[in-house]
C-alpha positions in Angstrom: 2.8 -4.4 -52.8 0.7 -6.4 -50.3 -1.5 -9.2 -51.7 -5.1 -8.1 -52.3 -8.0 -9.8 -50.7 -10.5 -11.0 -53.3 -14.1 -11.7 -52.9 -16.6 -12.3 -55.7 -18.2 -9.3 -57.5 -21.8 -9.8 -58.6 -23.5 -8.1 -61.4 -26.3 -5.7 -60.4 -29.5 -7.6 -60.0 -32.3 -7.8 -57.5 -30.8 -8.5 -54.0 -27.3 -7.4 -55.1 -25.8 -5.0 -52.6 -22.5 -3.2 -52.0 -23.0 -3.9 -48.3 -23.2 -7.7 -48.8 -20.0 -9.0 -47.2 -19.5 -11.5 -50.0 -18.9 -8.6 -52.3 -15.7 -6.7 -52.0 -15.8 -2.9 -52.2 -12.6 -1.1 -53.2 -12.1 2.6 -52.9 -9.5 3.7 -55.4 -6.9 6.3 -54.6 -8.0 7.8 -57.9 -11.4 8.5 -56.3 -9.9 10.3 -53.3 -7.5 12.3 -55.5 -10.5 13.4 -57.7 -12.6 14.3 -54.6 -9.7 16.4 -53.1 -9.1 18.3 -56.4 -12.8 19.0 -57.1 -13.4 20.2 -53.5 -10.3 22.4 -53.6 -11.5 24.0 -56.9 -15.0 24.6 -55.5 -16.6 22.1 -57.9 -17.7 19.8 -55.0 -19.3 20.7 -51.8 -18.9 18.4 -48.9 -20.3 18.3 -45.3 -16.8 17.8 -43.9 -13.3 18.1 -45.3 -12.2 15.1 -47.4 -9.5 14.4 -44.9 -12.3 13.6 -42.4 -15.1 12.4 -44.7 -13.2 9.9 -46.8 -11.7 7.8 -43.9 -15.2 7.8 -42.2 -16.9 6.5 -45.4 -14.2 3.9 -46.0 -14.5 2.6 -42.4 -18.3 2.7 -42.5 -18.4 0.6 -45.7 -15.4 -1.6 -44.7 -14.0 -0.8 -48.1 -10.6 -2.0 -49.2 -8.0 0.5 -50.4 -6.9 0.3 -54.0 -3.7 2.2 -54.4 -2.4 3.5 -57.7 0.3 1.1 -58.9 2.8 1.2 -61.9 0.8 -1.6 -63.6 -2.3 0.7 -63.5 -0.5 3.7 -64.9 1.2 1.6 -67.6 -2.2 0.1 -68.6 -3.5 3.6 -69.4 -1.2 3.6 -72.4 -3.0 0.6 -73.9 -6.5 2.2 -73.7 -8.1 3.5 -76.9 -8.4 7.3 -76.8 -12.2 7.4 -76.5 -12.1 10.3 -74.0 -9.4 12.3 -72.3 -10.4 12.4 -68.7 -7.2 11.2 -66.9 -9.2 10.1 -63.8 -11.6 8.0 -65.8 -8.8 6.4 -67.8 -7.0 5.5 -64.6 -10.2 4.0 -63.1 -10.6 1.9 -66.2 -7.0 0.7 -66.2 -7.3 -0.3 -62.5 -10.5 -2.2 -63.2 -8.8 -4.1 -66.0 -5.5 -4.9 -64.2 -7.2 -5.9 -61.0 -10.2 -7.6 -62.8 -12.7 -5.6 -60.8 -16.1 -4.3 -61.9 -16.4 -0.5 -61.9 -19.5 1.0 -60.3 -20.4 4.1 -62.3 -23.3 6.0 -63.8 -21.0 7.3 -66.5 -22.1 5.8 -69.9 -18.7 6.6 -71.4 -17.2 3.7 -69.5 -19.2 1.2 -71.7 -16.8 2.0 -74.5 -14.0 0.2 -72.7 -13.3 -3.5 -72.0 -14.3 -3.4 -68.3 -17.2 -4.9 -66.3 -19.6 -2.2 -65.2 -22.2 -2.0 -62.4 -24.6 0.8 -62.8 -24.6 3.2 -59.9 
């Protein structure tokens, strides 16, 4: 696995921005997987196919890719069973293993040991 570039992650406060180049933005493969599945099931309507939209958004935000690694999937086993959504559990595991903050509006994430930034 290639080494990950790290930049500081700031808590949400006045002036904080995902577009601030001092803050790294990672797009997890879990996000892309969930987008593709929801779009295929008709639960998500997109202006363009995910195959086009996701790379455009990643390029526009200069986001770094966060692949799914064995260490992430193994970390899922150590999470308390607070809810059963496999995507959320993998997001939490990635944030813990990589020591990243998770940007979310989902209040259920607060039940886990992970830094959150409110979306």
